[in-house]
C-alpha positions as CSV (number, residue, x, y, z in Angstrom):
1,M,65.4,149.8,107.0
2,N,66.1,146.6,107.2
3,T,68.9,145.0,108.7
4,Y,70.3,141.4,107.5
5,F,72.0,138.8,110.2
6,T,72.7,134.8,109.2
7,K,73.5,132.5,112.2
8,P,74.4,128.1,111.1
9,I,73.1,125.6,112.6
10,I,74.9,122.4,111.8
11,T,74.4,118.8,112.4
12,I,77.6,116.6,113.0
13,G,77.3,113.4,111.5
14,L,78.3,111.3,108.4
15,L,77.4,114.1,106.3
16,F,77.9,118.0,107.6
17,V,75.3,119.1,106.7
18,V,75.0,123.4,107.2
19,Q,72.0,125.4,107.0
20,L,72.1,129.2,106.7
21,L,69.4,130.9,108.5
22,H,68.5,134.1,106.7
23,S,66.4,137.1,109.6
24,Q,65.0,139.9,108.4
25,I,64.6,142.9,110.9
26,N,61.8,145.2,110.0
27,V,62.0,148.7,111.2
28,D,58.4,151.0,111.3
29,K,60.1,154.0,109.8
30,T,56.9,156.1,110.3
31,R,56.8,156.7,114.1
32,N,59.9,158.4,115.6
33,D,59.7,157.1,118.9
34,T,59.1,153.3,118.5
35,A,61.1,150.6,116.3
36,V,59.3,147.8,115.6
37,L,61.3,144.6,115.4
38,E,59.6,141.6,113.1
39,Q,61.8,138.6,112.5
40,K,61.3,136.6,109.8
41,D,63.4,133.4,109.6
42,N,64.1,131.9,106.0
43,F,66.1,128.7,105.7
44,L,68.3,128.5,102.9
45,K,69.2,125.9,100.9
46,D,71.1,123.5,102.3
47,I,75.2,122.9,102.0
48,T,76.0,119.2,101.5
49,V,79.6,118.0,103.0
50,N,81.0,114.6,102.6
51,A,83.3,113.1,105.3
52,S,86.5,113.2,104.3
53,I,87.4,109.2,103.9
54,H,91.1,107.8,105.2
55,P,92.1,104.5,102.3
56,D,94.9,102.2,104.0
57,L,96.4,100.5,101.4
58,V,95.7,96.4,101.4
59,I,98.4,93.9,99.9
60,S,97.7,90.7,99.8
61,A,100.4,88.5,99.3
62,Y,101.5,85.0,99.7
63,V,104.4,84.9,101.5
64,R,107.5,81.9,102.2
65,N,110.8,81.9,105.0
66,Y,112.9,79.3,105.2
67,S,116.6,78.7,106.6
68,L,119.3,76.3,106.4
69,I,122.0,75.5,108.9
70,N,125.4,73.7,106.9
71,D,122.8,73.3,104.0
72,S,120.4,71.6,105.8
73,L,116.7,73.0,106.1
74,Y,116.2,74.3,109.6
75,R,112.5,75.9,109.6
76,Y,110.4,76.6,106.2
77,L,107.3,78.7,106.6
78,D,104.9,79.9,103.6
79,A,101.6,81.5,104.0
80,M,98.8,84.0,103.0
81,V,99.2,87.5,104.4
82,D,97.5,90.8,104.2
83,Y,99.5,93.6,105.2
84,V,98.1,97.2,106.0
85,I,99.7,100.3,105.2
86,P,98.3,103.6,106.5
87,E,97.1,106.4,104.2
88,N,100.6,108.7,103.5
89,A,103.0,106.3,105.4
90,K,106.2,106.9,104.3
91,K,108.6,104.5,106.4
92,G,108.4,101.5,108.7
93,T,106.6,98.3,108.4
94,A,102.9,97.6,107.3
95,K,100.7,95.8,110.2
96,T,100.2,92.6,109.0
97,F,97.4,89.7,109.1
98,L,98.1,86.4,108.9
99,K,95.4,84.0,106.9
100,Q,96.9,80.5,106.4
101,Y,99.8,79.1,106.7
102,R,102.0,75.8,106.6
103,V,105.4,75.9,108.5
104,Y,108.2,73.0,109.3
105,A,110.8,72.7,112.2
106,Q,113.3,71.0,113.5
107,K,112.9,69.7,117.2
108,I,114.0,72.9,118.9
109,T,116.7,71.9,121.4
110,P,117.8,74.5,124.2
111,Q,120.4,75.3,122.7
112,K,118.5,76.2,118.8
113,K,116.8,78.6,121.5
114,R,119.4,80.6,121.9
115,W,119.9,80.8,118.1
116,I,116.6,82.5,117.4
117,Q,117.2,84.9,120.4
118,I,120.5,86.3,118.5
119,T,120.1,85.6,115.1
120,P,117.4,87.1,112.2
121,G,117.4,83.3,110.6
122,D,114.4,82.8,112.5
123,V,111.4,81.9,110.5
124,G,108.2,83.7,110.8
125,I,105.8,86.3,108.7
126,P,108.6,88.1,106.4
127,R,108.1,92.1,107.5
128,F,107.1,94.3,104.7
129,Y,108.9,97.7,104.6
130,V,107.3,100.4,103.4
131,K,110.3,102.5,102.2
132,S,112.1,101.0,99.0
133,V,115.7,99.6,99.2
134,L,116.6,102.5,97.3
135,D,115.1,104.9,100.2
136,T,117.6,104.9,102.7
137,Q,120.9,106.9,103.0
138,R,123.5,104.1,102.6
139,Y,123.0,103.9,98.7
140,S,123.7,105.9,95.4
141,V,122.3,105.6,91.8
142,L,125.0,106.3,89.0
143,P,124.1,107.7,85.7
144,N,124.7,104.0,84.3
145,N,122.1,102.4,87.0
146,T,124.1,101.0,89.1
147,I,124.1,101.4,93.2
148,V,127.1,102.4,95.2
149,F,127.7,102.6,99.0
150,K,127.7,106.4,99.6
151,K,130.3,105.8,102.1
152,Y,132.3,103.4,99.3
153,P,131.7,105.0,96.2
154,D,133.9,102.9,94.3
155,S,132.0,99.3,95.6
156,V,129.1,98.6,92.8
157,V,126.8,96.4,95.1
158,G,123.9,97.2,93.0
159,S,122.2,97.8,89.9
160,I,118.9,98.9,88.3
161,S,117.1,97.0,85.5
162,L,114.1,97.5,83.3
163,K,112.4,94.4,81.3
164,D,108.6,93.9,80.2
165,S,107.4,97.0,81.9
166,L,109.3,96.1,85.4
167,L,111.5,97.7,87.0
168,K,113.8,95.6,89.0
169,I,116.1,96.8,91.9
170,K,119.0,94.4,93.3
171,I,121.3,95.0,95.7
172,D,124.7,92.2,96.3
173,R,127.0,93.4,98.4
174,P,129.0,91.4,101.0
175,T,129.0,93.5,105.0
176,I,131.8,95.9,104.5
177,G,134.1,96.7,107.7
178,D,134.3,95.1,111.6
179,T,130.3,96.0,111.2
180,S,129.9,92.7,110.3
181,V,131.2,90.8,113.9
182,H,128.7,90.6,116.4
183,D,129.3,88.8,119.7
184,F,126.1,88.1,121.6
185,L,125.1,85.9,124.7
186,G,128.7,83.8,124.2
187,Y,127.9,83.6,120.6
188,R,129.9,85.0,117.6
189,I,127.8,86.0,114.6
190,Q,130.0,86.8,111.3
191,F,128.0,88.5,108.3
192,L,128.9,87.4,105.0
193,R,126.6,88.4,102.2
194,T,122.8,90.3,101.9
195,I,120.8,90.5,98.8
196,R,118.0,92.6,98.5
197,E,115.9,92.4,95.0
198,E,112.4,94.6,94.5
199,M,110.1,94.3,92.2
200,Y,107.9,97.4,90.5
201,K,105.2,97.8,87.6
202,L,106.7,100.7,85.7
203,H,104.0,102.3,83.7
204,D,105.9,104.3,81.5
205,N,108.9,102.7,81.0
206,N,110.7,105.6,82.0
207,F,113.5,105.2,84.4
208,K,113.5,108.5,85.5
209,N,110.2,107.2,87.6
210,R,112.6,104.2,89.5
211,L,111.2,105.1,92.4
212,T,107.8,104.2,92.1
213,K,104.5,104.3,94.4
214,I,104.3,101.7,96.7
215,N,100.6,100.0,95.2
216,D,103.0,99.0,92.1
217,V,105.3,96.6,94.2
218,V,104.9,92.8,92.5
219,S,107.7,91.1,94.9
220,K,110.8,91.4,97.3
221,H,113.4,89.0,98.0
222,N,115.9,89.0,101.1
223,Y,119.0,86.7,101.3
224,Q,121.6,87.0,104.0
225,K,124.1,84.4,105.2
226,F,126.3,84.4,108.2
227,L,128.8,82.0,110.5
228,L,127.5,81.3,113.9
229,K,129.4,79.8,116.5
230,H,129.1,79.5,120.7
231,K,132.3,80.5,122.7
232,K,132.6,76.7,123.4
233,E,132.6,75.3,120.2
234,S,135.5,74.7,117.8
235,D,133.9,75.4,114.4
236,F,131.5,78.0,112.8
237,K,127.7,77.0,111.5
238,V,126.8,78.3,108.0
239,V,123.2,80.0,108.6
240,E,121.3,81.0,105.4
241,Y,118.1,82.6,105.3
242,F,115.7,83.3,102.9
243,S,112.4,85.5,102.3
244,D,110.2,86.2,99.7
245,I,107.1,88.2,99.1
246,I,105.0,87.9,96.3
247,V,101.9,90.3,96.0
248,I,98.9,88.9,94.5
249,N,96.9,92.2,94.7
250,A,96.8,95.9,96.4
251,H,93.6,97.7,97.1
252,Y,92.4,100.2,99.2
253,I,89.9,99.8,102.1
254,D,88.7,102.4,104.9
255,H,90.6,102.8,107.9
256,S,87.6,102.4,110.0
257,K,87.1,98.4,108.7
258,V,90.7,97.8,109.6
259,K,89.7,97.3,113.2
260,S,87.3,94.4,112.0
261,M,89.9,92.6,110.0
262,Q,91.0,89.1,111.4
263,S,94.4,87.7,112.3
264,L,95.8,84.0,113.1
265,K,98.2,83.2,115.9
266,L,101.1,81.8,114.2
267,D,102.0,78.6,116.3
268,R,105.3,76.5,114.7
269,E,103.8,73.7,116.3
270,K,100.8,73.3,113.6
271,N,99.3,74.0,110.1
272,S,96.5,76.4,109.7
273,Y,95.1,76.1,105.8
274,Q,91.9,75.9,104.2
275,T,92.8,76.7,100.5
276,S,95.7,74.7,98.4
277,F,96.8,78.4,98.6
278,W,100.8,77.5,98.0
279,K,100.0,75.4,94.7
280,D,100.6,78.2,91.9
281,Y,103.9,78.9,93.6
282,M,105.9,76.0,94.5
283,H,107.6,76.5,91.0
284,T,109.2,79.4,92.3
285,L,111.0,77.1,95.2
286,P,114.7,75.8,94.8
287,K,114.7,72.6,93.9
288,N,116.9,71.6,96.7
289,I,114.5,72.9,98.9
290,M,111.5,71.3,97.5
291,E,113.1,67.9,97.8
292,M,114.2,68.6,101.4
293,L,110.2,69.2,102.5
294,E,109.4,66.0,100.5
295,N,111.2,64.4,103.4
296,T,109.2,66.6,106.6
297,D,106.0,66.2,108.0
298,I,104.6,69.5,106.0
299,P,101.6,68.9,103.9
300,D,102.2,67.5,100.7
301,F,102.4,70.0,98.3
302,L,102.1,68.1,95.8
303,N,99.7,65.6,96.2
304,E,97.1,66.9,98.6
305,E,93.8,67.8,97.7
306,I,91.7,70.2,100.1
307,N,87.9,70.6,99.6
308,Q,87.0,74.2,99.0
């Protein structure tokens, strides 16, 4: 009589090698009183299983933030940034790695420091939201590709359009209701208008697939306008806040490599760059902002040459 059994030998590592030990037990049936057991070990062919890889999406982008107070440039920043989005992320913001930047800021008085604490108009690195502007509970898309508030179905606040295989989503709305006014630390803020635009590559020119993947994003643009006044002041100041993200490329890396990525610390008192990274993007800046920057101490983007 032959009896067979197997037992696994597993080696742990980046590659998992499973070896099945095939053992044979021989029983001598010629003798009634004694069972002679002989074990013969034979290794079967190795089975190799690759360890799973968890890729993160890296979006390299040129970003820009600036704000105006009463039509005067208050702060400006442009930079090169890597945004990292974990595998299967459905919401939240991407992790930000700052690579190069230029910055300009008016001299900050104690009063303006308070502004920074209470307003969304402070200039830093734009946040990259994983969700599309349409992936919220606020809006509905009608059959004619217009966008409305779910709470106010008669109010058209945006649209979806298609041009040259690019899908453009635009939300342009005033703030509705009493939620537009906020009081905080002696200041009153009244929100007037919000614009959000997103552009995506669309591979099949089909509007049914308008909620495209995050790795197809081309650009994101935000604009916000609000009034700001301290309780001791008689007049409101008009504050405008602009934010642009222009995607250069997107690629995947293993999650384990994210820990080794380096990021600069933003210092609003100085610039940090190795290349004239802004050169190819300044034509997208409004003319009035270009003229304001020419009168600041920000590095001259028109004439400066940088050794690369």
